[in-house]
Each structure stands twice: as structure tokens, then as C-alpha cells.
N, CA and C atoms as a LAMMPS dump frame, in Angstrom:
ITEM: TIMESTEP
0
ITEM: NUMBER OF ATOMS
612
ITEM: BOX BOUNDS ff ff ff
-5.0000000000000000e+02 5.0000000000000000e+02
-5.0000000000000000e+02 5.0000000000000000e+02
-5.0000000000000000e+02 5.0000000000000000e+02
ITEM: ATOMS id mol type element x y z
1 1 1 N -113.737 166.784 307.307
2 1 2 C -112.494 166.23 307.331
3 1 3 C -111.673 166.986 305.926
4 2 1 N -110.23 167.556 306.471
5 2 2 C -109.69 168.169 305.675
6 2 3 C -109.149 167.534 304.644
7 3 1 N -109.688 167.053 303.414
8 3 2 C -108.908 166.228 302.455
9 3 3 C -107.791 166.72 301.659
10 4 1 N -106.725 166.547 301.21
11 4 2 C -105.945 167.829 299.959
12 4 3 C -106.956 167.52 298.785
13 5 1 N -107.82 166.073 298.521
14 5 2 C -108.502 166.39 297.256
15 5 3 C -108.897 164.506 297.755
16 6 1 N -110.467 165.068 297.429
17 6 2 C -111.219 163.43 297.965
18 6 3 C -110.726 161.935 297.209
19 7 1 N -110.512 162.496 295.979
20 7 2 C -110.347 161.163 294.68
21 7 3 C -108.617 160.814 295.824
22 8 1 N -107.702 161.928 295.637
23 8 2 C -106.915 161.409 296.129
24 8 3 C -106.485 160.867 297.338
25 9 1 N -107.734 161.043 298.079
26 9 2 C -108.059 160.187 299.817
27 9 3 C -108.136 159.181 299.832
28 10 1 N -109.484 158.508 298.548
29 10 2 C -109.77 157.677 298.219
30 10 3 C -108.725 156.798 297.968
31 11 1 N -107.99 157.085 296.644
32 11 2 C -107.109 156.096 296.28
33 11 3 C -105.742 155.723 297.184
34 12 1 N -105.22 156.893 297.881
35 12 2 C -104.121 156.701 299.052
36 12 3 C -104.217 156.037 300.267
37 13 1 N -105.839 155.806 300.9
38 13 2 C -106.264 155.23 301.776
39 13 3 C -107.395 153.319 301.22
40 14 1 N -106.216 153.367 300.204
41 14 2 C -107.05 152.232 299.914
42 14 3 C -108.796 151.73 299.64
43 15 1 N -109.852 153.16 299.544
44 15 2 C -111.135 152.607 299.754
45 15 3 C -111.238 152.818 297.815
46 16 1 N -110.416 152.759 296.755
47 16 2 C -110.912 152.931 296.055
48 16 3 C -111.459 151.281 295.276
49 17 1 N -112.635 150.766 294.495
50 17 2 C -112.971 149.562 294.54
51 17 3 C -112.556 149.314 292.927
52 18 1 N -111.828 150.546 292.575
53 18 2 C -111.546 150.165 290.963
54 18 3 C -112.072 150.055 289.812
55 19 1 N -113.55 150.975 289.431
56 19 2 C -114.635 150.854 289.006
57 19 3 C -114.097 151.266 287.99
58 20 1 N -113.256 152.606 287.575
59 20 2 C -112.486 152.649 286.457
60 20 3 C -113.744 154.488 286.124
61 21 1 N -114.402 154.91 286.573
62 21 2 C -115.414 155.994 286.506
63 21 3 C -114.532 156.89 285.679
64 22 1 N -113.242 157.368 286.918
65 22 2 C -112.329 158.209 287.151
66 22 3 C -111.153 158.487 285.857
67 23 1 N -110.655 157.248 284.939
68 23 2 C -110.066 156.825 284.444
69 23 3 C -110.493 156.679 282.809
70 24 1 N -111.364 157.15 282.698
71 24 2 C -112.852 157.255 281.732
72 24 3 C -112.601 159.021 281.076
73 25 1 N -112.571 159.518 281.768
74 25 2 C -112.5 160.868 281.584
75 25 3 C -111.535 160.969 280.895
76 26 1 N -111.673 161.227 279.576
77 26 2 C -110.987 162.323 278.395
78 26 3 C -109.348 163.214 279.489
79 27 1 N -108.691 162.664 279.24
80 27 2 C -107.131 163.38 279.309
81 27 3 C -106.723 163.169 281.266
82 28 1 N -107.471 162.127 281.695
83 28 2 C -107.381 161.663 283.458
84 28 3 C -105.922 161.126 283.631
85 29 1 N -105.654 161.526 284.598
86 29 2 C -104.108 161.018 284.492
87 29 3 C -104.309 159.675 285.882
88 30 1 N -105.197 159.333 285.524
89 30 2 C -105.515 157.784 286.583
90 30 3 C -105.848 156.64 285.346
91 31 1 N -105.118 156.161 285.77
92 31 2 C -105.375 154.57 285.17
93 31 3 C -105.493 153.342 286.072
94 32 1 N -106.747 152.425 285.376
95 32 2 C -107.065 151.594 286.536
96 32 3 C -105.947 150.062 286.217
97 33 1 N -105.404 149.584 287.328
98 33 2 C -104.273 148.723 287.114
99 33 3 C -104.944 147.331 288.226
100 34 1 N -104.238 146.419 288.037
101 34 2 C -104.473 145.257 288.922
102 34 3 C -103.611 145.167 289.727
103 35 1 N -103.781 144.681 290.993
104 35 2 C -102.916 144.646 292.283
105 35 3 C -102.267 143.695 292.759
106 36 1 N -101.687 143.164 293.682
107 36 2 C -101.036 142.129 294.025
108 36 3 C -101.929 141.016 294.516
109 37 1 N -103.408 141.712 294.982
110 37 2 C -104.022 140.453 295.26
111 37 3 C -105.434 140.277 294.628
112 38 1 N -105.19 140.648 293.299
113 38 2 C -105.985 140.548 291.796
114 38 3 C -107.152 141.485 291.754
115 39 1 N -106.679 142.555 292.463
116 39 2 C -107.629 143.58 292.857
117 39 3 C -107.754 144.702 291.931
118 40 1 N -108.508 145.576 291.089
119 40 2 C -108.482 146.821 290.483
120 40 3 C -108.461 148.062 291.428
121 41 1 N -107.569 148.707 291.396
122 41 2 C -107.503 150.249 291.85
123 41 3 C -106.845 150.952 290.816
124 42 1 N -107.107 152.333 291.279
125 42 2 C -106.812 153.634 290.234
126 42 3 C -105.501 153.83 290.953
127 43 1 N -104.806 154.061 289.662
128 43 2 C -103.166 154.367 289.925
129 43 3 C -103.374 155.976 289.292
130 44 1 N -102.214 157.103 289.639
131 44 2 C -101.984 158.029 289.242
132 44 3 C -100.581 157.781 289.229
133 45 1 N -100.286 158.186 287.588
134 45 2 C -99.512 157.6 286.737
135 45 3 C -98.911 159.084 285.918
136 46 1 N -99.528 160.267 286.105
137 46 2 C -99.009 161.636 285.786
138 46 3 C -99.155 162.503 286.743
139 47 1 N -98.485 163.428 286.826
140 47 2 C -98.628 164.319 287.211
141 47 3 C -99.86 164.914 287.385
142 48 1 N -100.036 165.601 288.439
143 48 2 C -101.339 166.16 288.467
144 48 3 C -101.785 167.701 288.076
145 49 1 N -103.155 168.302 288.166
146 49 2 C -103.529 169.693 288.715
147 49 3 C -104.62 169.072 289.473
148 50 1 N -104.177 170.311 290.471
149 50 2 C -105.411 170.322 291.601
150 50 3 C -107.181 169.875 290.793
151 51 1 N -107.182 171.353 289.851
152 51 2 C -108.598 170.758 289.461
153 51 3 C -108.97 169.92 289.13
154 52 1 N -107.872 169.11 288.041
155 52 2 C -108.073 167.963 287.362
156 52 3 C -108.72 166.578 288.164
157 53 1 N -108.143 166.95 289.245
158 53 2 C -108.377 165.888 290.185
159 53 3 C -109.508 166.249 290.947
160 54 1 N -109.81 167.366 291.141
161 54 2 C -111.206 167.595 291.754
162 54 3 C -112.188 167.95 290.907
163 55 1 N -112.007 167.795 289.776
164 55 2 C -113.163 166.986 288.489
165 55 3 C -113.443 165.914 288.938
166 56 1 N -112.104 165.225 288.65
167 56 2 C -112.13 163.506 289.138
168 56 3 C -113.448 162.89 289.955
169 57 1 N -112.801 163.892 291.218
170 57 2 C -113.726 164.017 292.427
171 57 3 C -115.164 163.675 292.503
172 58 1 N -115.734 164.17 291.347
173 58 2 C -117.269 164.718 290.564
174 58 3 C -117.758 163.498 290.267
175 59 1 N -116.973 162.625 290.103
176 59 2 C -116.977 160.779 288.972
177 59 3 C -117.082 160.057 290.012
178 60 1 N -116.149 160.185 291.364
179 60 2 C -115.705 158.851 291.682
180 60 3 C -116.941 158.819 293.291
181 61 1 N -117.29 157.122 292.918
182 61 2 C -118.532 157.154 293.799
183 61 3 C -117.826 157.209 295.759
184 62 1 N -117.295 157.173 295.695
185 62 2 C -116.637 157.239 297.18
186 62 3 C -115.905 158.771 297.706
187 63 1 N -115.869 159.435 296.929
188 63 2 C -115.248 161.16 296.782
189 63 3 C -116.499 161.306 297.226
190 64 1 N -116.337 162.782 298.088
191 64 2 C -117.777 163.523 298.702
192 64 3 C -117.355 164.977 298.081
193 65 1 N -117.203 164.959 296.864
194 65 2 C -117.4 166.282 296.226
195 65 3 C -118.235 166.425 295.639
196 66 1 N -119.204 165.839 295.412
197 66 2 C -120.43 165.863 294.527
198 66 3 C -121.722 165.338 295.155
199 67 1 N -122.508 164.882 294.85
200 67 2 C -124.059 164.174 295.09
201 67 3 C -123.663 162.917 295.783
202 68 1 N -124.173 162.456 296.78
203 68 2 C -124.085 161.616 297.172
204 68 3 C -125.551 160.27 296.803
205 69 1 N -125.398 159.206 297.927
206 69 2 C -126.485 158.673 296.935
207 69 3 C -128.335 158.771 296.991
208 70 1 N -128.396 159.756 298.014
209 70 2 C -129.67 159.964 298.147
210 70 3 C -130.269 160.974 297.421
211 71 1 N -129.146 161.843 297.121
212 71 2 C -129.293 162.954 296.154
213 71 3 C -129.128 162.5 294.57
214 72 1 N -128.835 161.535 294.26
215 72 2 C -129.12 161.119 292.818
216 72 3 C -130.39 160.859 292.991
217 73 1 N -130.686 159.622 293.689
218 73 2 C -132.128 159.093 293.938
219 73 3 C -133.236 159.871 294.002
220 74 1 N -132.857 161.271 294.707
221 74 2 C -134.49 161.938 294.754
222 74 3 C -134.268 162.787 293.699
223 75 1 N -132.885 163.528 292.944
224 75 2 C -133.271 164.077 291.824
225 75 3 C -134.141 162.874 290.497
226 76 1 N -133.594 162.128 290.291
227 76 2 C -134.303 160.883 289.352
228 76 3 C -135.297 160.895 289.637
229 77 1 N -136.204 160.269 290.881
230 77 2 C -137.585 159.828 291.238
231 77 3 C -138.122 160.146 292.435
232 78 1 N -137.66 161.123 292.754
233 78 2 C -138.811 161.798 293.798
234 78 3 C -139.908 162.458 292.976
235 79 1 N -140.107 162.788 292.025
236 79 2 C -141.507 163.09 291.262
237 79 3 C -142.656 161.936 291.201
238 80 1 N -141.419 160.939 290.374
239 80 2 C -143.09 159.82 290.302
240 80 3 C -142.873 158.271 291.177
241 81 1 N -141.918 158.453 292.5
242 81 2 C -141.909 157.243 292.957
243 81 3 C -142.257 157.779 294.659
244 82 1 N -142.625 156.444 295.18
245 82 2 C -142.988 156.743 296.945
246 82 3 C -141.55 156.562 298.03
247 83 1 N -141.295 156.845 298.666
248 83 2 C -140.034 156.804 299.366
249 83 3 C -140.382 155.86 300.906
250 84 1 N -139.21 155.506 301.039
251 84 2 C -139.3 154.457 302.03
252 84 3 C -137.621 153.996 302.74
253 85 1 N -137.269 154.472 304.006
254 85 2 C -136.12 155.185 304.443
255 85 3 C -135.431 154.061 304.241
256 86 1 N -135.982 152.315 304.068
257 86 2 C -135.169 151.256 304.031
258 86 3 C -134.68 150.744 303.164
259 87 1 N -135.322 150.941 301.944
260 87 2 C -135.506 150.854 300.652
261 87 3 C -135.089 152.041 299.867
262 88 1 N -135.511 153.187 300.156
263 88 2 C -135.331 154.184 298.889
264 88 3 C -136.671 154.792 298.318
265 89 1 N -136.388 155.045 296.961
266 89 2 C -137.459 155.257 296.009
267 89 3 C -138 153.888 295.955
268 90 1 N -139.454 153.953 295.225
269 90 2 C -140.261 152.959 294.287
270 90 3 C -141.202 152.921 294.117
271 91 1 N -141.649 152.469 292.96
272 91 2 C -143.161 152.096 292.06
273 91 3 C -143.952 151.18 293.148
274 92 1 N -143.616 149.945 292.947
275 92 2 C -144.252 148.808 293.381
276 92 3 C -143.182 147.956 293.977
277 93 1 N -143.459 146.809 295.026
278 93 2 C -142.326 145.816 294.359
279 93 3 C -142.921 144.433 295.189
280 94 1 N -142.512 143.907 294.066
281 94 2 C -142.697 142.613 293.797
282 94 3 C -141.835 141.079 293.922
283 95 1 N -142.052 140.182 293.829
284 95 2 C -141.217 139.035 293.551
285 95 3 C -141.677 138.16 292.411
286 96 1 N -140.923 137.85 291.733
287 96 2 C -140.966 137.113 290.532
288 96 3 C -139.705 136.201 289.625
289 97 1 N -140.161 135.491 288.472
290 97 2 C -139.522 135.096 288.047
291 97 3 C -140.047 134.854 286.327
292 98 1 N -139.122 134.39 285.618
293 98 2 C -139.228 134.547 284.068
294 98 3 C -139.682 132.852 283.621
295 99 1 N -140.67 132.778 283.012
296 99 2 C -141.462 131.788 282.407
297 99 3 C -141.157 131.213 280.805
298 100 1 N -140.543 132.566 280.645
299 100 2 C -140.283 132.361 278.896
300 100 3 C -138.719 132.081 278.862
301 101 1 N -138.924 131.138 277.602
302 101 2 C -138.102 130.033 277.084
303 101 3 C -137.412 129.557 278.37
304 102 1 N -135.381 129.894 278.397
305 102 2 C -134.824 129.363 279.56
306 102 3 C -134.357 130.182 280.782
307 103 1 N -134.535 131.493 280.313
308 103 2 C -134.317 132.754 281.336
309 103 3 C -134.084 132.061 282.454
310 104 1 N -135.029 131.431 282.633
311 104 2 C -134.885 131.66 284.406
312 104 3 C -133.68 130.514 284.955
313 105 1 N -133.602 129.251 284.341
314 105 2 C -132.769 128.226 284.008
315 105 3 C -131.1 128.93 283.736
316 106 1 N -131.019 129.58 283.109
317 106 2 C -129.612 130.316 282.546
318 106 3 C -129.686 131.518 283.528
319 107 1 N -130.245 132.288 283.973
320 107 2 C -130.159 133.304 284.464
321 107 3 C -130.184 133.187 286.776
322 108 1 N -129.2 134.653 287.045
323 108 2 C -129.686 134.566 288.065
324 108 3 C -130.902 135.221 288.745
325 109 1 N -131.378 134.986 289.72
326 109 2 C -132.654 135.981 290.868
327 109 3 C -133.914 135.663 289.658
328 110 1 N -134.038 134.678 289.072
329 110 2 C -135.082 134.003 288.376
330 110 3 C -135.412 134.949 286.681
331 111 1 N -133.821 135.212 286.371
332 111 2 C -134.018 135.25 285.311
333 111 3 C -134.597 136.698 284.632
334 112 1 N -135.005 137.487 285.554
335 112 2 C -135.756 138.661 285.257
336 112 3 C -134.604 139.677 284.518
337 113 1 N -133.506 139.749 284.91
338 113 2 C -132.612 140.873 284.748
339 113 3 C -132.26 140.665 282.845
340 114 1 N -131.831 139.655 282.613
341 114 2 C -131.298 139.084 281.278
342 114 3 C -132.843 139.014 280.417
343 115 1 N -133.698 138.694 280.929
344 115 2 C -135.09 138.723 280.034
345 115 3 C -135.652 140.515 279.69
346 116 1 N -135.636 140.996 280.635
347 116 2 C -135.942 142.292 280.334
348 116 3 C -135.049 143.115 279.139
349 117 1 N -133.48 142.977 279.859
350 117 2 C -132.295 143.143 278.815
351 117 3 C -132.833 143.196 277.362
352 118 1 N -133.403 142.157 277.236
353 118 2 C -133.383 141.584 275.763
354 118 3 C -134.686 142.217 275.37
355 119 1 N -135.988 142.461 276.397
356 119 2 C -137.076 143.259 275.775
357 119 3 C -136.701 144.658 275.659
358 120 1 N -135.384 145.308 276.083
359 120 2 C -135.58 146.822 275.483
360 120 3 C -134.582 146.672 274.342
361 121 1 N -133.935 145.96 274.037
362 121 2 C -133.228 145.529 273.118
363 121 3 C -134.281 145.289 272.003
364 122 1 N -134.827 144.519 271.739
365 122 2 C -135.785 143.907 270.761
366 122 3 C -136.865 145.055 270.73
367 123 1 N -137.16 145.828 271.185
368 123 2 C -138.313 147.054 271.343
369 123 3 C -138.047 148.063 270.975
370 124 1 N -136.291 148.458 270.82
371 124 2 C -135.799 149.457 270.35
372 124 3 C -135.576 150.242 271.722
373 125 1 N -135.989 150.216 272.63
374 125 2 C -135.505 151.204 273.449
375 125 3 C -133.624 151.666 273.346
376 126 1 N -133.453 150.502 273.376
377 126 2 C -131.89 150.498 273.706
378 126 3 C -130.714 150.353 272.65
379 127 1 N -129.759 150.714 272.455
380 127 2 C -128.955 149.881 270.638
381 127 3 C -128.046 148.932 271.673
382 128 1 N -127.808 148.778 272.85
383 128 2 C -126.98 147.968 273.511
384 128 3 C -127.003 147.738 275.122
385 129 1 N -126.245 146.414 275.416
386 129 2 C -126.124 146.671 276.627
387 129 3 C -124.621 146.635 277.189
388 130 1 N -124.327 147.415 278.361
389 130 2 C -123.344 147.12 278.869
390 130 3 C -123.177 146.396 280.102
391 131 1 N -122.512 145.505 280.044
392 131 2 C -122.388 143.99 281.074
393 131 3 C -121.39 143.037 281.147
394 132 1 N -121.275 142.567 282.305
395 132 2 C -120.204 141.523 282.461
396 132 3 C -120.483 140.204 281.92
397 133 1 N -119.445 139.938 280.925
398 133 2 C -119.544 138.77 279.99
399 133 3 C -118.269 137.99 280.663
400 134 1 N -118.353 136.585 280.038
401 134 2 C -116.732 135.788 279.949
402 134 3 C -116.212 136.397 278.561
403 135 1 N -114.634 136.109 278.949
404 135 2 C -113.946 136.225 278.076
405 135 3 C -112.761 135.534 277.717
406 136 1 N -112.111 135.947 276.373
407 136 2 C -111.064 134.538 276.286
408 136 3 C -110.065 134.636 277.469
409 137 1 N -109.368 133.556 277.787
410 137 2 C -108.713 133.561 279.153
411 137 3 C -107.491 133.816 278.954
412 138 1 N -106.983 134.148 277.205
413 138 2 C -105.892 134.621 277.236
414 138 3 C -105.823 136.128 277.104
415 139 1 N -106.601 136.718 277.377
416 139 2 C -106.845 138.496 277.521
417 139 3 C -106.281 138.469 279.591
418 140 1 N -106.06 137.025 280.132
419 140 2 C -105.386 137.12 281.555
420 140 3 C -106.331 137.336 282.911
421 141 1 N -107.901 137.434 282.288
422 141 2 C -108.845 137.88 283.345
423 141 3 C -110.057 136.712 282.365
424 142 1 N -110.827 136.223 283.627
425 142 2 C -112.234 135.279 283.122
426 142 3 C -113.45 136.271 282.963
427 143 1 N -113.824 137.033 283.155
428 143 2 C -114.55 138.017 282.766
429 143 3 C -114.255 139.791 282.778
430 144 1 N -115.155 140.154 281.942
431 144 2 C -115.112 141.835 282.108
432 144 3 C -116.074 142.307 281.33
433 145 1 N -115.844 144.209 281.592
434 145 2 C -117.485 144.569 280.833
435 145 3 C -117.484 144.277 279.36
436 146 1 N -118.462 144.531 278.813
437 146 2 C -118.263 144.282 277.455
438 146 3 C -120.111 144.783 276.837
439 147 1 N -119.834 145.203 275.482
440 147 2 C -121.148 145.665 275.066
441 147 3 C -122.052 144.655 273.912
442 148 1 N -123.092 144.424 274.35
443 148 2 C -123.593 143.433 273.699
444 148 3 C -125.198 144.255 272.682
445 149 1 N -125.044 144.112 271.653
446 149 2 C -126.061 144.268 270.775
447 149 3 C -126.915 143.266 269.658
448 150 1 N -126.658 142.011 270.386
449 150 2 C -127.518 140.845 269.905
450 150 3 C -128.138 140.448 271.058
451 151 1 N -129.272 139.682 270.944
452 151 2 C -129.749 138.622 272.092
453 151 3 C -128.991 137.55 272.705
454 152 1 N -128.115 136.982 271.26
455 152 2 C -127.592 135.965 271.932
456 152 3 C -126.281 136.355 273.048
457 153 1 N -125.729 137.917 272.63
458 153 2 C -124.779 138.468 273.219
459 153 3 C -125.317 138.397 274.485
460 154 1 N -126.354 139.148 274.709
461 154 2 C -126.83 139.242 275.703
462 154 3 C -127.272 138.151 276.83
463 155 1 N -127.37 137.068 276.153
464 155 2 C -127.697 135.595 277.055
465 155 3 C -126.192 135.067 277.261
466 156 1 N -125.268 135.435 276.914
467 156 2 C -123.928 134.821 277.464
468 156 3 C -123.383 136.034 278.42
469 157 1 N -124.488 137.123 279.232
470 157 2 C -123.852 137.614 279.7
471 157 3 C -124.97 137.536 281.159
472 158 1 N -125.682 136.275 281.163
473 158 2 C -127.024 135.693 281.894
474 158 3 C -125.638 135.421 283.623
475 159 1 N -126.432 135.558 284.374
476 159 2 C -125.877 134.728 285.618
477 159 3 C -125.097 136.047 286.356
478 160 1 N -124.565 136.255 287.402
479 160 2 C -124.143 137.309 288.55
480 160 3 C -122.508 136.818 288.331
481 161 1 N -121.703 137.298 288.038
482 161 2 C -120.707 137.291 288.098
483 161 3 C -119.379 138.254 289.298
484 162 1 N -119.225 137.137 290.456
485 162 2 C -118.544 137.839 291.705
486 162 3 C -117.146 137.651 291.417
487 163 1 N -117.046 138.2 290.244
488 163 2 C -115.277 138.623 289.886
489 163 3 C -114.913 140.27 289.829
490 164 1 N -113.5 140.436 289.897
491 164 2 C -112.873 141.528 289.487
492 164 3 C -112.93 142.463 288.372
493 165 1 N -113.808 143.558 288.282
494 165 2 C -114.377 143.542 286.969
495 165 3 C -113.75 145.929 286.706
496 166 1 N -113.505 146.001 285.857
497 166 2 C -113.508 147.714 286.004
498 166 3 C -114.297 148.124 284.847
499 167 1 N -114.49 149.394 284.504
500 167 2 C -115.023 149.595 283.34
501 167 3 C -114.779 150.649 282.484
502 168 1 N -113.06 151.658 282.881
503 168 2 C -113.145 152.44 282.017
504 168 3 C -112.861 151.95 280.207
505 169 1 N -112.056 150.537 280.291
506 169 2 C -112.633 150.104 278.444
507 169 3 C -113.618 150.378 278.149
508 170 1 N -114.74 149.607 278.863
509 170 2 C -116.17 149.737 277.876
510 170 3 C -116.377 151.015 277.784
511 171 1 N -116.035 151.812 278.792
512 171 2 C -116.747 153.268 278.635
513 171 3 C -116.101 153.962 277.693
514 172 1 N -114.826 153.753 277.356
515 172 2 C -114.461 154.373 276.453
516 172 3 C -114.933 153.649 274.72
517 173 1 N -115.238 152.484 274.843
518 173 2 C -116.257 151.793 273.664
519 173 3 C -117.108 153.025 273.619
520 174 1 N -117.704 152.664 274.524
521 174 2 C -119.161 153.869 274.277
522 174 3 C -119.497 155.036 273.727
523 175 1 N -118.015 155.714 274.568
524 175 2 C -117.956 157.324 274.271
525 175 3 C -117.602 156.915 271.933
526 176 1 N -116.94 156.106 271.68
527 176 2 C -117.065 156.453 270.708
528 176 3 C -117.987 155.307 269.818
529 177 1 N -118.882 154.957 270.427
530 177 2 C -119.944 154.361 269.91
531 177 3 C -121.422 154.755 270.15
532 178 1 N -122.127 155.976 269.681
533 178 2 C -122.85 156.835 270.082
534 178 3 C -124.247 155.93 270.811
535 179 1 N -125.153 156.011 271.412
536 179 2 C -125.989 155.606 271.29
537 179 3 C -127.007 155.207 272.917
538 180 1 N -128.324 154.445 272.57
539 180 2 C -128.233 154.23 273.775
540 180 3 C -128.261 152.701 274.771
541 181 1 N -127.621 152.933 276.357
542 181 2 C -126.987 151.824 276.66
543 181 3 C -127.869 151.413 278.112
544 182 1 N -128.124 150.491 278.106
545 182 2 C -128.803 149.79 279.079
546 182 3 C -127.368 149.284 280.182
547 183 1 N -127.146 150.01 281.038
548 183 2 C -125.733 149.536 281.632
549 183 3 C -126.454 148.564 283.445
550 184 1 N -125.491 147.504 283.408
551 184 2 C -125.802 146.268 284.197
552 184 3 C -124.534 146.562 285.506
553 185 1 N -124.578 146.978 286.681
554 185 2 C -123.98 147.048 287.561
555 185 3 C -124.235 146.833 289.241
556 186 1 N -122.898 146.853 289.883
557 186 2 C -123.147 146.875 291.08
558 186 3 C -123.377 148.106 291.702
559 187 1 N -124.351 148.559 293.252
560 187 2 C -124.441 149.692 293.348
561 187 3 C -123.366 150.814 293.068
562 188 1 N -122.135 150.696 293.715
563 188 2 C -120.867 151.651 293.123
564 188 3 C -120.933 151.997 292.038
565 189 1 N -120.878 151.015 291.508
566 189 2 C -120.861 151.218 289.501
567 189 3 C -121.803 151.94 289.236
568 190 1 N -122.758 151.421 289.577
569 190 2 C -124.249 152.209 289.037
570 190 3 C -124.314 154.256 289.7
571 191 1 N -123.684 154.049 290.916
572 191 2 C -123.441 155.734 290.931
573 191 3 C -122.341 156.216 290.263
574 192 1 N -121.508 155.422 290.162
575 192 2 C -120.032 156.354 289.116
576 192 3 C -120.415 156.704 287.896
577 193 1 N -121.719 155.981 287.356
578 193 2 C -122.098 155.858 285.662
579 193 3 C -122.716 157.257 286.208
580 194 1 N -124.226 157.218 287.468
581 194 2 C -125.316 158.638 286.84
582 194 3 C -123.598 159.704 287.628
583 195 1 N -122.881 159.808 288.276
584 195 2 C -122.179 161.064 288.466
585 195 3 C -121.213 161.38 287.279
586 196 1 N -121.097 160.526 286.219
587 196 2 C -120.206 160.772 285.543
588 196 3 C -120.922 161.043 283.877
589 197 1 N -122.616 160.784 284.435
590 197 2 C -123.72 161.106 283.301
591 197 3 C -123.628 162.96 283.801
592 198 1 N -123.509 163.174 285.079
593 198 2 C -123.647 164.678 285.37
594 198 3 C -122.934 165.644 284.728
595 199 1 N -121.236 165.191 284.775
596 199 2 C -120.147 165.607 284.373
597 199 3 C -119.918 165.566 282.907
598 200 1 N -120.711 164.888 282.515
599 200 2 C -119.705 164.237 280.746
600 200 3 C -121.081 164.214 279.645
601 201 1 N -121.334 164.837 279.227
602 201 2 C -122.836 164.729 278.269
603 201 3 C -122.337 163.375 277.153
604 202 1 N -121.847 163.202 276.688
605 202 2 C -121.58 162.139 276.45
606 202 3 C -122.01 160.912 277.153
607 203 1 N -122.33 161.073 278.674
608 203 2 C -122.886 159.705 279.34
609 203 3 C -124.237 160.152 279.362
610 204 1 N -124.761 160.961 279.317
611 204 2 C -126.087 161.475 279.77
612 204 3 C -127.58 161.262 278.83
């Protein structure tokens, strides 16, 4: 297929899910805005240079300028993991839930993610957690990506949030607060973060 630019094709044909990776790149001509249906989408707000758009295509999870999901996973996990055609790379497969405190009661999927995040923070493996939390309704939305640096803040982000969110704002905060972060998101957001980390040393 002959696209004039992969990210332009994604935007113009409404494939964009408004993750915000492209808008987080310095000097990006793209902003993330909520459309009439209450969904986030990328919008080109400035006259753009073809090379800049090509660079932004490298971090878009739905563009085809750079690595696909299989390539990203292979680079990260091939050396230490097994591979299955249906589930991808893995070490071992478990089913479980958390019995410690109230993680299971207040979480989703057995409370495992919230428990793991608190363990990472308590043990000093990360400086913060980037995840979706409730916010002040006066901001015009019910949930958004935020940074948590305490156990209590992490717990406020417990449970799955099936709600439109974008991450350009929180990524700008991370850019100004160097450290190690755990990032929680749906697969296309995680892919975008991985692509961003390949192109921007701040996120590597």
C-alpha cells in the first residue's frame, strides 16, 4: 500500500485510538483532542514537515513505519522465554489471586496488578507508577493517567477502567521527573511506549 505517511493514514482514516504517544514527542505538530463521541483522537494542528511525520510514525502503534508487535516481543523476550504461536513469549503460565490485605477485594483479576505494583515500589524497583486513576470531575473527565509514588496512591488506581484516556500529558510529566516507572495500559498503549522508548532516550 502506498501511504503518503503512515501516521497521516492512521489519523485521516480514523484508525487512531488517541493514545498520545505522538503528541508527547517534543515539537510534535499533533495534539490529542476529544471528539464529538467522547473519544480521544490525534489532530494535526500545525503545518507539518514530512520528516517529522515520518519520525512520529515510528512511535504510532498502528502505523507501519517501524517494529510490529512480534518484533518488539522477540527483541525483549526471545533470549529468556519460551514461545507459543497463540500467546507469544512466556516464562510460565499461572492462574491466581492475592490473599494479602484487601488487594483482591478492591482490585480486578484477583488484585495481582495492584499488589505487584506496590511490591515494586516498596522494594525500590521503581520510583513511581503510571496508571489510570479517578480524577476531579471538574477536569471534565472521570479518569486519567497519573503518576503514583505512594502505596495509597497506587491503591486509588485499583480496578480496570473502561473509559477513554490518553497519555501525552502524563508522559510530559515523566519527561520532567526522571526515574524508573512501571506503566500500566492496554496492549496498544504498551506497544506505543515500547516504540517511544526506542526513539527517545528519556523513556528508554
